[in-house]
TIRO-2110 file (N, C-alpha, C; in Angstrom, 1 decimal):
// TIRO-2110
9.4, 0.4, -6.2, N, 1, A
7.8, 0.1, -6.4, CA, 1, A
7.7, -0.7, -7.5, C, 1, A
8.5, -0.7, -8.5, N, 2, A
8.5, -1.8, -9.7, CA, 2, A
8.5, -3.1, -9.4, C, 2, A
9.7, -3.2, -8.6, N, 3, A
10.1, -4.5, -8.3, CA, 3, A
9.3, -5.1, -7.0, C, 3, A
8.9, -4.5, -6.1, N, 4, A
8.3, -5.0, -4.9, CA, 4, A
7.0, -5.1, -5.0, C, 4, A
6.2, -4.3, -5.7, N, 5, A
4.7, -4.2, -5.9, CA, 5, A
4.0, -5.6, -6.7, C, 5, A
5.1, -6.1, -7.6, N, 6, A
4.8, -7.1, -8.7, CA, 6, A
3.7, -6.4, -9.8, C, 6, A
3.8, -5.2, -9.9, N, 7, A
3.1, -4.3, -10.9, CA, 7, A
1.6, -4.7, -10.6, C, 7, A
0.9, -5.3, -9.8, N, 8, A
-0.3, -5.6, -9.7, CA, 8, A
-1.5, -4.9, -9.3, C, 8, A
-1.3, -3.8, -9.0, N, 9, A
-2.4, -2.6, -8.8, CA, 9, A
-2.0, -1.3, -8.3, C, 9, A
-2.4, -0.4, -8.6, N, 10, A
-2.1, 1.1, -8.3, CA, 10, A
-1.9, 1.1, -6.9, C, 10, A
-2.8, 0.6, -5.9, N, 11, A
-3.0, 0.5, -4.3, CA, 11, A
-1.5, 0.0, -4.2, C, 11, A
-1.3, -1.3, -4.7, N, 12, A
0.1, -1.9, -4.3, CA, 12, A
1.4, -1.1, -4.5, C, 12, A
1.3, -0.3, -5.7, N, 13, A
2.6, 0.3, -6.1, CA, 13, A
2.4, 1.8, -5.0, C, 13, A
1.5, 2.4, -4.9, N, 14, A
1.6, 3.3, -3.8, CA, 14, A
1.8, 3.0, -2.5, C, 14, A
1.3, 1.9, -2.0, N, 15, A
1.7, 1.5, -0.9, CA, 15, A
3.2, 1.3, -0.5, C, 15, A
3.8, 0.5, -1.6, N, 16, A
5.2, 0.3, -1.5, CA, 16, A
5.9, 1.9, -1.6, C, 16, A
5.3, 2.6, -2.3, N, 17, A
6.1, 3.9, -2.4, CA, 17, A
6.1, 4.7, -0.9, C, 17, A
4.9, 4.6, -0.4, N, 18, A
4.6, 5.3, 1.0, CA, 18, A
5.5, 4.8, 2.1, C, 18, A
5.9, 3.4, 2.0, N, 19, A
6.8, 2.9, 2.9, CA, 19, A
8.0, 3.4, 2.7, C, 19, A
8.5, 3.6, 1.3, N, 20, A
9.9, 4.2, 1.2, CA, 20, A
9.9, 5.4, 1.8, C, 20, A
8.9, 6.3, 1.4, N, 21, A
8.7, 7.6, 1.8, CA, 21, A
8.7, 7.8, 3.5, C, 21, A
7.9, 7.0, 4.0, N, 22, A
8.1, 6.7, 5.6, CA, 22, A
9.6, 6.5, 6.0, C, 22, A
10.3, 5.9, 5.3, N, 23, A
11.7, 5.3, 5.7, CA, 23, A
12.4, 6.8, 5.4, C, 23, A
12.4, 7.5, 4.4, N, 24, A
13.2, 8.7, 3.9, CA, 24, A
12.9, 9.8, 4.9, C, 24, A
11.6, 9.9, 5.7, N, 25, A
11.0, 10.8, 6.6, CA, 25, A
11.9, 10.4, 8.0, C, 25, A
12.1, 9.1, 8.4, N, 26, A
12.5, 8.7, 9.5, CA, 26, A
14.2, 9.0, 9.7, C, 26, A
14.3, 8.9, 11.0, N, 27, A
15.8, 9.4, 11.0, CA, 27, A
16.8, 7.9, 11.3, C, 27, A
15.9, 6.9, 11.3, N, 28, A
16.3, 5.5, 11.6, CA, 28, A
17.2, 5.1, 10.0, C, 28, A
16.6, 5.8, 9.1, N, 29, A
17.1, 5.4, 7.7, CA, 29, A
17.6, 6.5, 6.9, C, 29, A
18.2, 6.1, 5.8, N, 30, A
18.9, 7.1, 4.9, CA, 30, A
17.8, 8.2, 4.7, C, 30, A
18.2, 9.5, 4.0, N, 31, A
17.1, 10.6, 3.9, CA, 31, A
17.2, 10.7, 2.5, C, 31, A
17.4, 9.7, 1.6, N, 32, A
17.1, 9.7, 0.2, CA, 32, A
16.4, 8.4, -0.3, C, 32, A
15.7, 8.6, -1.3, N, 33, A
14.8, 7.3, -1.9, CA, 33, A
16.2, 6.4, -2.2, C, 33, A
17.2, 6.6, -2.9, N, 34, A
18.3, 5.8, -3.4, CA, 34, A
19.0, 5.0, -2.3, C, 34, A
19.0, 6.1, -1.1, N, 35, A
19.8, 5.5, 0.2, CA, 35, A
18.7, 4.6, 0.7, C, 35, A
17.6, 4.8, 0.7, N, 36, A
16.6, 3.8, 1.5, CA, 36, A
16.6, 2.6, 0.6, C, 36, A
16.4, 2.6, -0.6, N, 37, A
16.0, 1.6, -1.5, CA, 37, A
17.3, 0.4, -1.6, C, 37, A
18.6, 1.2, -1.6, N, 38, A
19.7, 0.7, -1.7, CA, 38, A
20.3, 0.0, -0.5, C, 38, A
19.5, 0.2, 0.5, N, 39, A
20.2, -0.6, 1.9, CA, 39, A
20.1, -2.1, 1.6, C, 39, A
21.3, -2.6, 2.0, N, 40, A
21.5, -4.1, 1.6, CA, 40, A
20.4, -4.9, 2.5, C, 40, A
19.5, -5.9, 1.8, N, 41, A
19.0, -6.8, 2.5, CA, 41, A
17.4, -6.2, 2.6, C, 41, A
17.0, -5.0, 2.3, N, 42, A
15.7, -4.3, 2.6, CA, 42, A
14.8, -4.4, 1.4, C, 42, A
15.4, -4.3, 0.1, N, 43, A
14.6, -4.2, -0.9, CA, 43, A
14.9, -5.3, -1.9, C, 43, A
14.4, -5.4, -3.0, N, 44, A
14.6, -6.6, -4.2, CA, 44, A
16.2, -6.1, -4.6, C, 44, A
16.9, -7.3, -4.8, N, 45, A
18.2, -7.1, -5.2, CA, 45, A
18.3, -6.5, -6.6, C, 45, A
19.2, -5.4, -6.7, N, 46, A
19.6, -4.7, -7.8, CA, 46, A
18.2, -3.8, -8.1, C, 46, A
17.5, -3.3, -7.2, N, 47, A
16.5, -2.3, -7.6, CA, 47, A
17.1, -0.9, -8.3, C, 47, A
18.2, -0.6, -8.0, N, 48, A
19.0, 0.6, -8.4, CA, 48, A
19.5, 0.5, -9.7, C, 48, A
19.8, -1.2, -10.3, N, 49, A
20.4, -1.5, -11.7, CA, 49, A
19.6, -2.0, -12.5, C, 49, A
18.8, -2.8, -12.1, N, 50, A
18.1, -3.7, -12.8, CA, 50, A
17.1, -2.8, -14.1, C, 50, A
17.1, -3.5, -15.2, N, 51, A
16.1, -2.7, -16.0, CA, 51, A
14.6, -3.0, -15.7, C, 51, A
13.9, -2.2, -16.4, N, 52, A
12.3, -2.2, -15.8, CA, 52, A
11.8, -2.4, -17.0, C, 52, A
11.7, -3.5, -17.5, N, 53, A
11.1, -4.1, -19.0, CA, 53, A
9.9, -4.4, -18.6, C, 53, A
8.7, -3.8, -19.0, N, 54, A
7.3, -4.4, -18.6, CA, 54, A
6.4, -3.4, -19.4, C, 54, A
5.2, -3.9, -19.7, N, 55, A
4.2, -3.2, -20.3, CA, 55, A
3.6, -2.4, -19.2, C, 55, A
3.6, -2.5, -18.0, N, 56, A
3.2, -2.0, -16.9, CA, 56, A
3.9, -0.8, -16.4, C, 56, A
5.1, -0.5, -17.2, N, 57, A
5.9, 0.7, -16.8, CA, 57, A
5.1, 2.0, -16.6, C, 57, A
4.3, 2.3, -17.9, N, 58, A
3.9, 3.6, -17.5, CA, 58, A
2.9, 3.8, -16.3, C, 58, A
2.2, 2.6, -16.1, N, 59, A
1.4, 2.7, -14.8, CA, 59, A
2.5, 3.0, -13.6, C, 59, A
3.5, 2.3, -13.5, N, 60, A
4.5, 2.4, -12.5, CA, 60, A
4.8, 3.8, -12.3, C, 60, A
5.3, 4.4, -13.3, N, 61, A
5.8, 5.7, -13.3, CA, 61, A
4.8, 6.7, -12.8, C, 61, A
3.2, 6.4, -13.3, N, 62, A
2.5, 7.2, -13.0, CA, 62, A
2.3, 7.3, -11.3, C, 62, A
2.3, 6.1, -10.9, N, 63, A
2.3, 5.9, -9.4, CA, 63, A
3.3, 6.6, -8.7, C, 63, A
4.5, 6.4, -9.4, N, 64, A
5.7, 6.9, -8.5, CA, 64, A
5.8, 8.5, -8.7, C, 64, A
5.5, 9.0, -9.7, N, 65, A
5.2, 10.4, -9.9, CA, 65, A
4.4, 11.0, -9.0, C, 65, A
3.1, 10.3, -8.4, N, 66, A
2.0, 10.6, -7.6, CA, 66, A
2.9, 10.6, -6.3, C, 66, A
3.5, 9.6, -5.9, N, 67, A
4.3, 9.4, -4.6, CA, 67, A
5.1, 10.8, -4.5, C, 67, A
5.8, 11.0, -5.7, N, 68, A
7.0, 12.0, -5.6, CA, 68, A
6.2, 13.4, -5.1, C, 68, A
5.0, 13.6, -5.8, N, 69, A
4.1, 14.6, -5.5, CA, 69, A
3.5, 14.7, -4.3, C, 69, A
3.4, 13.8, -3.2, N, 70, A
2.8, 13.8, -1.9, CA, 70, A
1.8, 12.7, -1.7, C, 70, A
1.4, 12.1, -2.4, N, 71, A
0.2, 11.1, -2.4, CA, 71, A
0.8, 10.1, -1.6, C, 71, A
0.1, 9.6, -0.7, N, 72, A
0.4, 8.2, 0.1, CA, 72, A
-1.0, 7.6, 0.2, C, 72, A
-0.6, 6.4, 0.5, N, 73, A
-1.6, 5.3, 0.6, CA, 73, A
-2.2, 5.3, 2.1, C, 73, A
-3.2, 5.9, 2.4, N, 74, A
-3.8, 6.1, 3.8, CA, 74, A
-4.0, 4.8, 4.6, C, 74, A
-3.8, 3.6, 4.3, N, 75, A
-3.8, 2.3, 4.9, CA, 75, A
-2.6, 1.8, 5.1, C, 75, A
-1.5, 2.5, 5.1, N, 76, A
0.0, 2.1, 5.1, CA, 76, A
0.3, 3.0, 6.5, C, 76, A
-0.4, 4.0, 6.5, N, 77, A
-0.2, 4.9, 7.6, CA, 77, A
1.4, 5.4, 8.0, C, 77, A
2.0, 4.9, 9.1, N, 78, A
3.5, 5.1, 9.3, CA, 78, A
4.3, 3.9, 9.4, C, 78, A
3.7, 2.8, 8.5, N, 79, A
4.5, 1.8, 8.5, CA, 79, A
5.5, 1.8, 7.5, C, 79, A
6.7, 1.1, 8.1, N, 80, A
8.0, 0.9, 7.3, CA, 80, A
8.3, -0.2, 7.1, C, 80, A
7.4, -1.2, 7.0, N, 81, A
7.7, -2.6, 6.8, CA, 81, A
6.8, -3.4, 5.9, C, 81, A
7.1, -4.3, 5.2, N, 82, A
6.2, -5.2, 4.5, CA, 82, A
7.0, -6.3, 4.2, C, 82, A
6.1, -7.6, 3.7, N, 83, A
6.4, -8.9, 3.4, CA, 83, A
5.5, -9.3, 2.1, C, 83, A
5.9, -10.3, 1.6, N, 84, A
4.9, -10.9, 0.5, CA, 84, A
3.8, -11.4, 1.4, C, 84, A
2.6, -11.1, 0.9, N, 85, A
1.5, -11.5, 1.4, CA, 85, A
1.3, -13.0, 1.5, C, 85, A
0.7, -13.5, 2.7, N, 86, A
0.7, -15.0, 2.5, CA, 86, A
1.6, -15.6, 3.7, C, 86, A
2.8, -15.1, 3.8, N, 87, A
4.1, -15.6, 4.5, CA, 87, A
3.4, -15.3, 6.1, C, 87, A
4.1, -15.9, 6.7, N, 88, A
3.9, -15.7, 8.4, CA, 88, A
5.2, -16.0, 9.0, C, 88, A
5.2, -15.1, 10.1, N, 89, A
6.6, -15.3, 10.8, CA, 89, A
6.2, -15.2, 12.4, C, 89, A
7.2, -15.8, 13.1, N, 90, A
6.9, -16.0, 14.6, CA, 90, A
6.9, -14.9, 15.5, C, 90, A
7.4, -13.5, 15.0, N, 91, A
7.4, -12.5, 15.8, CA, 91, A
6.1, -11.8, 16.1, C, 91, A
6.1, -11.5, 17.5, N, 92, A
4.8, -10.9, 18.2, CA, 92, A
4.8, -9.5, 18.0, C, 92, A
5.7, -9.0, 17.3, N, 93, A
5.7, -7.3, 17.4, CA, 93, A
5.2, -6.7, 16.1, C, 93, A
4.8, -7.6, 15.3, N, 94, A
4.3, -7.2, 13.8, CA, 94, A
2.7, -6.8, 14.1, C, 94, A
2.4, -5.5, 13.7, N, 95, A
1.0, -4.9, 14.0, CA, 95, A
0.7, -4.7, 12.4, C, 95, A
0.0, -5.5, 11.9, N, 96, A
-0.5, -5.4, 10.6, CA, 96, A
-1.5, -4.4, 10.1, C, 96, A
-1.3, -3.7, 9.0, N, 97, A
-2.2, -2.6, 8.9, CA, 97, A
-3.0, -2.7, 7.5, C, 97, A
-2.5, -3.6, 6.5, N, 98, A
-3.0, -3.4, 5.0, CA, 98, A
-2.5, -4.7, 4.5, C, 98, A
-3.1, -5.1, 3.4, N, 99, A
-2.6, -6.0, 2.6, CA, 99, A
-3.0, -5.4, 1.0, C, 99, A
-1.9, -5.1, 0.1, N, 100, A
-2.3, -4.5, -1.0, CA, 100, A
-1.0, -4.9, -2.1, C, 100, A
-1.6, -5.1, -3.4, N, 101, A
-0.3, -5.4, -4.2, CA, 101, A
0.5, -6.7, -4.0, C, 101, A
0.1, -7.5, -3.5, N, 102, A
0.7, -8.8, -2.9, CA, 102, A
1.5, -8.9, -1.9, C, 102, A
1.5, -7.6, -1.0, N, 103, A
2.4, -7.6, 0.1, CA, 103, A
1.3, -7.2, 1.5, C, 103, A
2.0, -7.6, 2.4, N, 104, A
1.6, -7.3, 3.7, CA, 104, A
2.3, -6.2, 4.5, C, 104, A
1.6, -5.2, 4.9, N, 105, A
2.2, -3.9, 5.4, CA, 105, A
2.1, -3.9, 7.0, C, 105, A
3.0, -3.6, 7.5, N, 106, A
3.1, -4.1, 9.2, CA, 106, A
4.0, -2.5, 10.0, C, 106, A
3.6, -2.5, 11.0, N, 107, A
4.5, -1.6, 12.0, CA, 107, A
5.0, -2.3, 12.9, C, 107, A
6.1, -2.3, 13.5, N, 108, A
6.9, -2.6, 14.4, CA, 108, A
6.6, -2.0, 15.8, C, 108, A
5.8, -2.9, 16.7, N, 109, A
5.5, -2.2, 18.0, CA, 109, A
5.7, -3.2, 19.1, C, 109, A
5.6, -2.6, 20.3, N, 110, A
5.7, -3.3, 21.6, CA, 110, A
4.5, -4.6, 21.5, C, 110, A
4.9, -5.7, 22.1, N, 111, A
3.9, -6.6, 22.0, CA, 111, A
2.9, -6.3, 22.5, C, 111, A
2.8, -5.7, 23.5, N, 112, A
1.4, -5.1, 24.4, CA, 112, A
0.6, -4.2, 23.1, C, 112, A
1.4, -3.7, 22.4, N, 113, A
0.3, -2.6, 21.5, CA, 113, A
0.2, -3.2, 20.4, C, 113, A
0.3, -4.7, 19.9, N, 114, A
0.0, -5.1, 18.6, CA, 114, A
-1.8, -5.7, 18.7, C, 114, A
-2.6, -5.0, 18.3, N, 115, A
-3.7, -5.3, 18.1, CA, 115, A
-4.5, -6.2, 16.8, C, 115, A
-3.5, -6.1, 15.8, N, 116, A
-3.9, -6.7, 14.7, CA, 116, A
-2.6, -7.8, 14.2, C, 116, A
-2.3, -9.1, 15.1, N, 117, A
-1.3, -9.9, 14.5, CA, 117, A
-1.3, -10.4, 13.3, C, 117, A
-2.4, -10.5, 12.7, N, 118, A
-2.8, -11.1, 11.5, CA, 118, A
-2.7, -10.4, 10.3, C, 118, A
-2.4, -10.4, 9.1, N, 119, A
-2.8, -9.7, 8.1, CA, 119, A
-4.1, -9.6, 7.5, C, 119, A
-4.9, -8.2, 7.5, N, 120, A
-6.2, -8.1, 7.1, CA, 120, A
-6.4, -8.8, 5.6, C, 120, A
-7.3, -8.8, 5.1, N, 121, A
-7.9, -9.4, 3.7, CA, 121, A
-7.2, -8.2, 2.9, C, 121, A
-6.7, -8.4, 1.7, N, 122, A
-6.3, -7.6, 0.4, CA, 122, A
-7.3, -6.4, 0.2, C, 122, A
-6.6, -5.5, 0.0, N, 123, A
-7.4, -4.3, -0.2, CA, 123, A
-8.4, -4.5, -1.6, C, 123, A
-7.9, -5.3, -2.5, N, 124, A
-8.5, -5.4, -3.7, CA, 124, A
-9.6, -6.4, -3.5, C, 124, A
-9.7, -7.4, -2.7, N, 125, A
-10.6, -8.0, -2.3, CA, 125, A
-12.0, -7.3, -1.6, C, 125, A
-11.6, -6.5, -0.6, N, 126, A
-12.6, -5.6, 0.1, CA, 126, A
-13.3, -4.9, -1.0, C, 126, A
-12.4, -3.9, -1.7, N, 127, A
-13.0, -3.0, -2.8, CA, 127, A
-14.0, -4.0, -3.6, C, 127, A
-13.7, -4.8, -4.1, N, 128, A
-14.5, -5.8, -5.0, CA, 128, A
-15.8, -6.0, -4.5, C, 128, A
-16.0, -5.6, -3.0, N, 129, A
-17.3, -6.2, -2.3, CA, 129, A
-18.2, -4.8, -2.4, C, 129, A
-17.8, -4.0, -2.9, N, 130, A
-18.8, -3.0, -3.1, CA, 130, A
-20.0, -3.1, -4.0, C, 130, A
-21.2, -2.6, -3.6, N, 131, A
-22.3, -2.9, -4.4, CA, 131, A
-22.2, -2.5, -5.7, C, 131, A
-22.7, -3.3, -6.9, N, 132, A
-22.6, -2.8, -8.2, CA, 132, A
-23.6, -1.8, -8.5, C, 132, A
-24.5, -1.7, -7.7, N, 133, A
-25.7, -0.7, -8.0, CA, 133, A
-25.0, 0.7, -7.5, C, 133, A
-24.3, 0.9, -7.1, N, 134, A
-23.7, 2.3, -6.9, CA, 134, A
-23.1, 2.9, -8.0, C, 134, A
-23.3, 4.1, -8.6, N, 135, A
-22.6, 4.7, -9.3, CA, 135, A
-21.1, 4.9, -9.0, C, 135, A
-20.5, 5.2, -10.3, N, 136, A
-18.9, 5.3, -10.1, CA, 136, A
-18.6, 6.3, -9.0, C, 136, A
-19.3, 7.3, -9.3, N, 137, A
-18.9, 8.5, -8.2, CA, 137, A
-19.3, 8.2, -6.8, C, 137, A
-20.2, 7.5, -6.7, N, 138, A
-20.5, 7.2, -5.3, CA, 138, A
-19.5, 6.2, -4.8, C, 138, A
-19.3, 5.3, -5.6, N, 139, A
-18.0, 4.1, -5.2, CA, 139, A
-16.8, 5.0, -4.8, C, 139, A
-16.4, 5.9, -5.4, N, 140, A
-15.1, 6.4, -4.9, CA, 140, A
-15.3, 7.6, -4.2, C, 140, A
-16.3, 8.1, -3.7, N, 141, A
-16.8, 9.2, -3.1, CA, 141, A
-15.5, 9.6, -2.0, C, 141, A
-15.2, 8.5, -1.2, N, 142, A
-14.2, 8.6, -0.3, CA, 142, A
-12.8, 8.1, -0.3, C, 142, A
-12.9, 7.7, -1.7, N, 143, A
-11.2, 7.2, -2.0, CA, 143, A
-10.1, 8.4, -1.8, C, 143, A
-9.1, 7.9, -1.7, N, 144, A
-7.9, 9.0, -1.6, CA, 144, A
-7.2, 9.3, -2.8, C, 144, A
-7.8, 9.2, -3.9, N, 145, A
-7.5, 9.7, -5.2, CA, 145, A
-7.6, 8.6, -6.1, C, 145, A
-8.8, 7.9, -5.9, N, 146, A
-9.0, 6.7, -6.8, CA, 146, A
-9.7, 6.9, -8.0, C, 146, A
-9.6, 6.1, -9.1, N, 147, A
-10.0, 6.2, -10.3, CA, 147, A
-11.6, 5.8, -10.2, C, 147, A
-12.4, 6.2, -11.1, N, 148, A
-13.9, 6.0, -10.9, CA, 148, A
-14.4, 4.7, -10.8, C, 148, A
-13.5, 3.7, -11.8, N, 149, A
-13.6, 2.3, -11.2, CA, 149, A
-13.3, 1.6, -10.1, C, 149, A
-12.2, 2.2, -9.6, N, 150, A
-11.7, 1.8, -8.2, CA, 150, A
-12.7, 2.4, -6.9, C, 150, A
-12.5, 1.4, -5.8, N, 151, A
-13.2, 2.0, -4.4, CA, 151, A
-12.3, 1.4, -3.3, C, 151, A
-11.7, 2.5, -2.5, N, 152, A
-10.9, 2.1, -1.5, CA, 152, A
-11.7, 1.4, -0.4, C, 152, A
-11.0, 0.6, 0.6, N, 153, A
-11.6, -0.1, 1.6, CA, 153, A
-12.7, 0.0, 2.3, C, 153, A
-12.6, 1.6, 2.8, N, 154, A
-13.3, 2.3, 3.5, CA, 154, A
-14.7, 2.7, 3.0, C, 154, A
-14.5, 3.0, 1.8, N, 155, A
-15.8, 3.4, 0.9, CA, 155, A
-16.7, 1.9, 0.8, C, 155, A
-16.0, 0.9, 0.6, N, 156, A
-16.6, -0.3, 0.2, CA, 156, A
-17.4, -0.7, 1.6, C, 156, A
-16.7, -0.5, 2.6, N, 157, A
-17.4, -0.8, 3.7, CA, 157, A
-18.7, -0.1, 4.1, C, 157, A
-18.5, 1.5, 3.9, N, 158, A
-19.5, 2.3, 4.1, CA, 158, A
-20.8, 1.9, 2.9, C, 158, A
-20.3, 1.9, 1.7, N, 159, A
-21.3, 1.6, 0.9, CA, 159, A
-22.2, 0.2, 1.0, C, 159, A
-21.4, -0.8, 1.8, N, 160, A
-22.0, -2.1, 1.9, CA, 160, A
-23.1, -1.8, 3.1, C, 160, A
-22.7, -1.2, 4.0, N, 161, A
-23.5, -0.8, 5.1, CA, 161, A
-24.6, 0.3, 4.8, C, 161, A
-24.5, 0.8, 3.7, N, 162, A
-25.7, 1.5, 3.3, CA, 162, A
-25.7, 2.9, 4.2, C, 162, A
-24.5, 3.3, 4.7, N, 163, A
-24.7, 4.6, 5.5, CA, 163, A
-24.4, 5.8, 4.6, C, 163, A
-24.6, 7.1, 5.0, N, 164, A
-24.9, 8.1, 4.2, CA, 164, A
-23.4, 8.5, 3.9, C, 164, A
-23.2, 9.1, 2.7, N, 165, A
-21.9, 9.5, 2.1, CA, 165, A
-22.1, 10.9, 2.1, C, 165, A
-20.7, 11.6, 2.0, N, 166, A
-20.7, 13.0, 1.9, CA, 166, A
-21.0, 13.4, 0.8, C, 166, A
-21.5, 14.7, 0.5, N, 167, A
-22.0, 15.0, -0.8, CA, 167, A
-20.8, 15.6, -1.5, C, 167, A
END
């Protein structure tokens, strides 16, 4: 999470952590976190041995603890793949589900089942579109564990359209 999400947002950290845990749960990948992130060519080189020196380390550790306790980014769904946002590839089997923390997350599907071949707008930009007139409680009402100052993409859309919110 530390090396792959650029420590840019909690959403990005949890999204990367969700991919790792999706792979741990899959029969196609090793069944340990170290086994998954240590696979050659899959994650940033040296993720198991490089020092993590950053002022962001407490935030990264907090997000990692949350993922280890079961938190998952709902936008990632069952995705087991991501790449740096903004890059494009010629493959026709990439179904994009989320952009967060500088990464585009996708599922590999049959070409016939790909309904979103382009990466969606980043979560941070969607969340920023929520009306400022809403209270922090209203803005995070549908969030998956957001801090009061954050809004997840679904809440942002609902707030923007003025739809009723759950009590």
